[in-house]
C-alpha positions as a Markdown table, in Angstrom:
| # | Residue | x | y | z |
|---|---|---|---|---|
| 1 | Unk | -28.7 | 31.6 | -21.4 |
| 2 | Unk | -27.8 | 28.6 | -22.7 |
| 3 | Unk | -24.6 | 29.9 | -24.4 |
| 4 | Unk | -23.8 | 31.9 | -20.7 |
| 5 | Unk | -24.0 | 27.9 | -19.3 |
| 6 | Unk | -21.8 | 26.8 | -22.3 |
| 7 | Unk | -19.4 | 28.8 | -21.2 |
| 8 | Unk | -19.4 | 28.7 | -17.7 |
| 9 | Unk | -19.8 | 25.3 | -17.2 |
| 10 | Unk | -18.1 | 23.3 | -20.3 |
| 11 | Unk | -16.2 | 25.6 | -22.4 |
| 12 | Unk | -12.9 | 25.3 | -19.4 |
| 13 | Unk | -13.0 | 21.5 | -20.6 |
| 14 | Unk | -13.1 | 22.1 | -24.4 |
| 15 | Unk | -10.7 | 24.7 | -25.1 |
| 16 | Unk | -7.9 | 23.7 | -21.7 |
| 17 | Unk | -6.3 | 20.2 | -22.0 |
| 18 | Unk | -5.4 | 20.5 | -18.4 |
| 19 | Unk | -8.7 | 21.2 | -17.3 |
| 20 | Unk | -9.8 | 18.1 | -19.3 |
| 21 | Unk | -7.0 | 16.2 | -17.3 |
| 22 | Unk | -7.3 | 17.7 | -13.8 |
| 23 | Unk | -11.4 | 16.9 | -13.7 |
| 24 | Unk | -9.9 | 13.6 | -15.3 |
| 25 | Unk | -8.4 | 13.6 | -12.1 |
| 26 | Unk | -11.0 | 15.0 | -9.9 |
| 27 | Unk | -13.6 | 12.5 | -11.3 |
| 28 | Unk | -10.8 | 8.7 | -10.2 |
| 29 | Unk | -9.7 | 11.0 | -7.1 |
| 30 | Unk | -13.5 | 10.5 | -6.1 |
| 31 | Unk | -14.6 | 7.0 | -7.0 |
| 32 | Unk | -11.2 | 6.3 | -5.3 |
| 33 | Unk | -11.2 | 8.1 | -2.2 |
| 34 | Unk | -15.4 | 8.0 | -1.6 |
| 35 | Unk | -15.7 | 4.6 | -0.6 |
| 36 | Unk | -12.4 | 4.8 | 1.4 |
| 37 | Unk | -13.6 | 7.9 | 3.5 |
| 38 | Unk | -17.2 | 6.2 | 4.4 |
| 39 | Unk | -15.4 | 2.8 | 5.6 |
| 40 | Unk | -12.9 | 4.7 | 8.0 |
| 41 | Unk | -16.0 | 6.7 | 9.7 |
| 42 | Unk | -17.8 | 3.3 | 10.0 |
| 43 | Unk | -14.7 | 2.4 | 11.6 |
| 44 | Unk | -14.5 | 5.4 | 13.5 |
| 45 | Unk | -10.5 | 6.1 | 11.8 |
| 46 | Unk | -11.4 | 9.4 | 10.7 |
| 47 | Unk | -8.0 | 10.3 | 12.7 |
| 48 | Unk | -6.4 | 7.8 | 11.0 |
| 49 | Unk | -7.3 | 9.1 | 7.6 |
| 50 | Unk | -5.6 | 12.3 | 9.0 |
| 51 | Unk | -2.8 | 10.7 | 10.2 |
| 52 | Unk | -1.4 | 8.8 | 7.3 |
| 53 | Unk | -2.1 | 11.9 | 5.1 |
| 54 | Unk | 0.4 | 13.5 | 7.3 |
| 55 | Unk | 2.4 | 9.9 | 7.6 |
| 56 | Unk | 3.1 | 10.3 | 3.3 |
| 57 | Unk | 4.9 | 13.4 | 3.8 |
| 58 | Unk | 8.6 | 12.1 | 5.0 |
| 59 | Unk | 8.4 | 9.5 | 2.4 |
| 60 | Unk | 7.5 | 11.9 | -0.2 |
| 61 | Unk | 10.1 | 14.4 | 0.9 |
| 62 | Unk | 12.8 | 11.6 | 0.8 |
| 63 | Unk | 12.0 | 10.2 | -3.0 |
| 64 | Unk | 12.5 | 14.5 | -4.3 |
| 65 | Unk | 15.5 | 14.7 | -2.5 |
| 66 | Unk | 16.4 | 11.6 | -4.2 |
| 67 | Unk | 14.8 | 13.1 | -7.5 |
| 68 | Unk | 13.1 | 15.7 | -7.5 |
| 69 | Unk | 9.9 | 16.2 | -8.7 |
| 70 | Unk | 9.9 | 13.0 | -10.1 |
| 71 | Unk | 5.9 | 11.6 | -9.5 |
| 72 | Unk | 7.6 | 7.1 | -9.1 |
| 73 | Unk | 9.8 | 8.4 | -6.3 |
| 74 | Unk | 7.7 | 10.3 | -4.8 |
| 75 | Unk | 4.7 | 7.8 | -4.4 |
| 76 | Unk | 7.0 | 4.8 | -3.5 |
| 77 | Unk | 8.4 | 7.1 | -0.9 |
| 78 | Unk | 4.8 | 8.4 | 0.4 |
| 79 | Unk | 3.5 | 4.8 | 0.3 |
| 80 | Unk | 6.5 | 3.4 | 2.5 |
| 81 | Unk | 6.4 | 6.1 | 5.0 |
| 82 | Unk | 2.5 | 6.1 | 5.7 |
| 83 | Unk | 2.2 | 1.9 | 5.3 |
| 84 | Unk | 5.9 | 2.2 | 8.2 |
| 85 | Unk | 4.0 | 4.9 | 10.2 |
| 86 | Unk | -0.1 | 2.5 | 10.2 |
| 87 | Unk | 2.5 | -0.2 | 10.7 |
| 88 | Unk | 4.5 | 1.0 | 13.8 |
| 89 | Unk | 1.7 | 2.8 | 15.5 |
| 90 | Unk | 0.0 | -0.5 | 15.8 |
| 91 | Unk | 2.2 | -2.3 | 16.7 |
| 92 | Unk | 3.2 | 0.1 | 19.4 |
| 93 | Unk | -1.0 | 0.2 | 20.1 |
| 94 | Unk | -0.7 | -3.2 | 20.7 |
| 95 | Unk | 3.1 | -3.5 | 22.8 |
| 96 | Unk | 2.8 | -1.2 | 25.4 |
| 97 | Unk | -0.8 | 0.8 | 26.2 |
| 98 | Unk | -1.3 | 3.3 | 24.3 |
| 99 | Unk | -4.0 | 4.3 | 22.5 |
| 100 | Unk | -3.9 | 3.3 | 18.8 |
| 101 | Unk | -5.4 | 6.9 | 18.2 |
| 102 | Unk | -2.6 | 8.8 | 20.5 |
| 103 | Unk | -0.1 | 5.8 | 18.7 |
| 104 | Unk | -1.2 | 7.8 | 15.3 |
| 105 | Unk | -1.2 | 11.3 | 16.2 |
| 106 | Unk | 2.5 | 11.4 | 18.4 |
| 107 | Unk | 3.4 | 9.4 | 14.3 |
| 108 | Unk | 1.6 | 11.4 | 12.1 |
| 109 | Unk | 2.9 | 14.9 | 15.0 |
| 110 | Unk | 6.5 | 12.9 | 13.9 |
| 111 | Unk | 6.0 | 12.6 | 9.9 |
| 112 | Unk | 5.0 | 16.2 | 9.9 |
| 113 | Unk | 7.6 | 17.3 | 11.0 |
| 114 | Unk | 9.7 | 15.6 | 10.3 |
| 115 | Unk | 8.4 | 16.5 | 6.6 |
| 116 | Unk | 8.7 | 19.7 | 6.1 |
| 117 | Unk | 12.3 | 19.7 | 7.1 |
| 118 | Unk | 13.7 | 17.9 | 4.7 |
| 119 | Unk | 12.1 | 19.6 | 2.3 |
| 120 | Unk | 12.5 | 22.9 | 3.5 |
| 121 | Unk | 16.4 | 21.8 | 3.6 |
| 122 | Unk | 17.0 | 20.3 | 0.8 |
| 123 | Unk | 13.9 | 22.2 | -1.7 |
| 124 | Unk | 12.6 | 25.8 | -1.9 |
| 125 | Unk | 9.9 | 27.2 | -0.8 |
| 126 | Unk | 7.9 | 26.2 | -3.7 |
| 127 | Unk | 9.0 | 22.6 | -3.7 |
| 128 | Unk | 7.4 | 22.2 | 0.2 |
| 129 | Unk | 3.9 | 24.5 | -1.1 |
| 130 | Unk | 3.9 | 21.6 | -3.6 |
| 131 | Unk | 4.3 | 18.8 | -2.2 |
| 132 | Unk | 1.8 | 20.5 | 1.0 |
| 133 | Unk | -0.6 | 21.4 | -1.4 |
| 134 | Unk | -0.4 | 19.8 | -5.1 |
| 135 | Unk | -1.8 | 21.3 | -7.9 |
| 136 | Unk | -4.7 | 19.8 | -9.6 |
| 137 | Unk | -3.7 | 22.0 | -12.7 |
| 138 | Unk | -1.2 | 20.4 | -13.2 |
| 139 | Unk | -2.1 | 16.5 | -13.1 |
| 140 | Unk | 0.0 | 15.4 | -16.0 |
| 141 | Unk | -0.8 | 12.3 | -18.0 |
| 142 | Unk | 2.5 | 9.7 | -15.9 |
| 143 | Unk | -0.1 | 11.5 | -12.5 |
| 144 | Unk | -3.2 | 11.0 | -14.1 |
| 145 | Unk | -2.7 | 7.4 | -15.0 |
| 146 | Unk | -1.6 | 7.1 | -11.7 |
| 147 | Unk | -4.9 | 8.2 | -9.7 |
| 148 | Unk | -7.0 | 6.4 | -12.5 |
| 149 | Unk | -5.0 | 2.8 | -11.4 |
| 150 | Unk | -5.4 | 3.5 | -8.0 |
| 151 | Unk | -8.7 | 4.2 | -7.9 |
| 152 | Unk | -9.9 | 1.2 | -9.8 |
| 153 | Unk | -7.6 | -1.1 | -8.0 |
| 154 | Unk | -9.6 | 0.2 | -5.1 |
| 155 | Unk | -13.1 | -0.2 | -6.4 |
| 156 | Unk | -11.8 | -3.9 | -7.3 |
| 157 | Unk | -10.5 | -4.8 | -4.1 |
| 158 | Unk | -13.0 | -3.3 | -2.3 |
| 159 | Unk | -16.0 | -5.4 | -4.2 |
| 160 | Unk | -13.7 | -8.4 | -3.3 |
| 161 | Unk | -13.8 | -7.3 | 0.9 |
| 162 | Unk | -16.9 | -5.5 | 1.0 |
| 163 | Unk | -18.7 | -8.0 | 3.1 |
| 164 | Unk | -16.2 | -8.6 | 5.8 |
| 165 | Unk | -15.0 | -6.3 | 5.5 |
| 166 | Unk | -18.8 | -4.3 | 6.2 |
| 167 | Unk | -19.0 | -6.9 | 9.1 |
| 168 | Unk | -15.5 | -5.9 | 10.4 |
| 169 | Unk | -17.6 | -2.8 | 11.0 |
| 170 | Unk | -20.0 | -3.3 | 12.4 |
| 171 | Unk | -19.5 | -7.0 | 14.5 |
| 172 | Unk | -16.0 | -8.2 | 14.0 |
| 173 | Unk | -17.1 | -10.4 | 16.8 |
| 174 | Unk | -19.4 | -12.1 | 15.1 |
| 175 | Unk | -16.8 | -12.4 | 12.0 |
| 176 | Unk | -14.2 | -13.9 | 14.4 |
| 177 | Unk | -17.2 | -16.8 | 16.1 |
| 178 | Unk | -17.9 | -17.9 | 11.8 |
| 179 | Unk | -13.3 | -18.3 | 12.2 |
| 180 | Unk | -12.5 | -15.7 | 9.8 |
| 181 | Unk | -9.4 | -13.7 | 10.7 |
| 182 | Unk | -9.9 | -9.5 | 10.5 |
| 183 | Unk | -6.8 | -8.5 | 11.2 |
| 184 | Unk | -6.2 | -9.8 | 6.8 |
| 185 | Unk | -8.8 | -7.5 | 5.6 |
| 186 | Unk | -7.6 | -4.9 | 7.9 |
| 187 | Unk | -4.4 | -4.4 | 6.6 |
| 188 | Unk | -5.4 | -4.8 | 3.3 |
| 189 | Unk | -7.8 | -1.9 | 3.7 |
| 190 | Unk | -5.2 | 0.4 | 5.0 |
| 191 | Unk | -2.9 | -0.4 | 2.5 |
| 192 | Unk | -5.7 | 1.4 | 0.0 |
| 193 | Unk | -5.8 | 4.2 | 2.4 |
| 194 | Unk | -2.2 | 5.1 | 2.1 |
| 195 | Unk | -2.6 | 4.1 | -1.7 |
| 196 | Unk | -5.8 | 6.9 | -1.9 |
| 197 | Unk | -3.9 | 9.3 | -0.5 |
| 198 | Unk | -0.7 | 8.8 | -2.2 |
| 199 | Unk | -3.6 | 9.5 | -5.1 |
| 200 | Unk | -4.7 | 12.1 | -4.0 |
| 201 | Unk | -1.0 | 14.0 | -2.5 |
| 202 | Unk | 0.0 | 14.5 | -6.2 |
| 203 | Unk | -2.9 | 16.2 | -7.0 |
| 204 | Unk | -3.6 | 18.2 | -3.4 |
| 205 | Unk | -0.5 | 18.0 | -2.0 |
| 206 | Unk | -0.6 | 16.0 | 1.4 |
| 207 | Unk | -2.6 | 18.3 | 4.1 |
| 208 | Unk | -5.7 | 17.8 | 1.7 |
| 209 | Unk | -5.3 | 15.1 | 0.0 |
| 210 | Unk | -7.4 | 13.4 | 3.7 |
| 211 | Unk | -9.9 | 16.8 | 2.9 |
| 212 | Unk | -11.0 | 15.3 | -0.5 |
| 213 | Unk | -11.9 | 11.2 | 1.8 |
| 214 | Unk | -13.3 | 12.2 | 4.9 |
| 215 | Unk | -15.9 | 15.3 | 4.0 |
| 216 | Unk | -17.6 | 13.7 | 1.2 |
| 217 | Unk | -18.5 | 10.8 | 3.5 |
| 218 | Unk | -18.6 | 12.3 | 6.8 |
| 219 | Unk | -21.3 | 14.2 | 4.3 |
| 220 | Unk | -22.7 | 10.9 | 3.2 |
| 221 | Unk | -24.0 | 9.5 | 6.7 |
| 222 | Unk | -26.5 | 12.8 | 7.0 |
| 223 | Unk | -28.5 | 12.1 | 3.6 |
| 224 | Unk | -28.9 | 7.9 | 3.5 |
| 225 | Unk | -29.4 | 5.4 | 6.2 |
| 226 | Unk | -27.5 | 2.6 | 4.5 |
| 227 | Unk | -24.5 | 1.9 | 3.1 |
| 228 | Unk | -24.9 | 1.7 | -0.7 |
| 229 | Unk | -26.8 | 5.2 | 0.0 |
| 230 | Unk | -24.0 | 7.1 | 2.0 |
| 231 | Unk | -21.8 | 5.5 | -1.1 |
| 232 | Unk | -23.1 | 6.5 | -3.4 |
| 233 | Unk | -23.6 | 10.2 | -1.7 |
| 234 | Unk | -20.0 | 10.5 | -1.2 |
| 235 | Unk | -19.0 | 9.2 | -4.4 |
| 236 | Unk | -21.5 | 11.9 | -5.4 |
| 237 | Unk | -20.3 | 14.8 | -3.1 |
| 238 | Unk | -16.7 | 14.1 | -4.0 |
| 239 | Unk | -17.3 | 15.0 | -7.2 |
| 240 | Unk | -19.1 | 17.9 | -7.4 |
| 241 | Unk | -16.6 | 19.0 | -4.9 |
| 242 | Unk | -14.2 | 18.3 | -7.9 |
| 243 | Unk | -16.3 | 19.7 | -10.5 |
| 244 | Unk | -17.4 | 22.2 | -8.3 |
| 245 | Unk | -14.4 | 22.8 | -7.3 |
| 246 | Unk | -12.6 | 24.0 | -10.7 |
| 247 | Unk | -14.9 | 25.2 | -12.4 |
| 248 | Unk | -14.4 | 28.3 | -9.4 |
| 249 | Unk | -10.6 | 28.1 | -9.9 |
| 250 | Unk | -11.1 | 28.6 | -13.4 |
| 251 | Unk | -13.8 | 31.2 | -13.3 |
| 252 | Unk | -12.4 | 33.7 | -10.4 |
| 253 | Unk | -8.6 | 32.8 | -10.6 |
| 254 | Unk | -7.6 | 30.7 | -7.0 |
| 255 | Unk | -5.9 | 28.0 | -6.2 |
| 256 | Unk | -7.4 | 24.4 | -6.9 |
| 257 | Unk | -6.8 | 22.5 | -4.7 |
| 258 | Unk | -8.4 | 24.6 | -1.6 |
| 259 | Unk | -11.3 | 25.9 | -3.3 |
| 260 | Unk | -11.8 | 21.8 | -4.2 |
| 261 | Unk | -12.2 | 21.2 | -0.2 |
| 262 | Unk | -14.0 | 24.7 | 0.7 |
| 263 | Unk | -16.4 | 24.0 | -1.7 |
| 264 | Unk | -16.5 | 20.0 | -0.1 |
| 265 | Unk | -16.9 | 21.9 | 2.9 |
| 266 | Unk | -19.6 | 24.1 | 1.7 |
| 267 | Unk | -21.6 | 20.9 | 1.1 |
| 268 | Unk | -21.3 | 19.3 | 4.8 |
| 269 | Unk | -22.5 | 22.6 | 5.9 |
| 270 | Unk | -25.6 | 22.5 | 3.8 |
| 271 | Unk | -26.2 | 18.6 | 4.4 |
| 272 | Unk | -25.7 | 19.7 | 8.6 |
| 273 | Unk | -27.8 | 22.1 | 7.8 |
| 274 | Unk | -31.0 | 20.1 | 5.1 |
| 275 | Unk | -29.4 | 16.5 | 5.4 |
| 276 | Unk | -32.3 | 13.8 | 5.3 |
| 277 | Unk | -30.8 | 11.1 | 7.8 |
| 278 | Unk | -29.1 | 13.5 | 10.1 |
| 279 | Unk | -29.2 | 16.9 | 9.2 |
| 280 | Unk | -31.0 | 20.2 | 11.7 |
| 281 | Unk | -34.1 | 21.0 | 9.7 |
| 282 | Unk | -35.1 | 17.9 | 9.4 |
| 283 | Unk | -34.7 | 16.7 | 12.7 |
| 284 | Unk | -36.7 | 19.6 | 14.2 |
| 285 | Unk | -39.8 | 19.0 | 11.9 |
| 286 | Unk | -40.0 | 15.5 | 12.6 |
| 287 | Unk | -40.1 | 16.2 | 16.3 |
| 288 | Unk | -42.8 | 19.3 | 15.8 |
| 289 | Unk | -44.5 | 17.0 | 14.4 |
| 290 | Unk | -44.6 | 13.5 | 16.9 |
| 291 | Unk | -44.9 | 16.5 | 19.4 |
| 292 | Unk | -47.8 | 17.5 | 17.6 |
């Protein structure tokens, strides 16, 4: 029994360096994306996270055109494109009658179409698939260093701005009443969102990087009632999704990125059914007890 568990759970990471790098990359992504995703959910900015994940594509495509599959070039291009879309969409919603969510939806579709067009025109179908869906099993030392650095920076910055960011999420009027400018924290938070999407895109691609950010965070709200509890659950689900997805992709010879997201999605479905703070079955049990 122990030998079987060792072969299933441990041996792939002991024998293969690419599996160890993929696991470390997944851990770093979970630590960075889990808290960011939860704040996106609490601030009702889930669509913004999805929009920004697509917005990095044209910048990454320009970096690819200029330097090939170069990590620094594609990362810098993705960050510049993501921040540009965030700022432009914010300005449009501020100076026109277009709502912010509609503005983000329009710009992310524009960015996605432009990015796919650029990669298709100047690259190949293989390059396009690599950028869109990523290859976590091909994460090299440079990509791993980038992902780990962004995760570390994210945790440090969140620790500094945690309280005002939390207040702005729940009661922005109070933050303004005490003379604190919430806009600067919102901008810092947007920078962290884009940075983590750039980190995720290196491993999971632009279309799936937002999945590891949003799905564990949404699941966490079904298991905990406190922010601290939701943060722990979100990071935990992201960690389990990375580990479980890598093992499934290794043993069944499946693409790792989609399997990681499917693993996270299966945990979301279980959370919908059994989540102690909002799942269907616990709510039915509580209603039955109240009825009696």
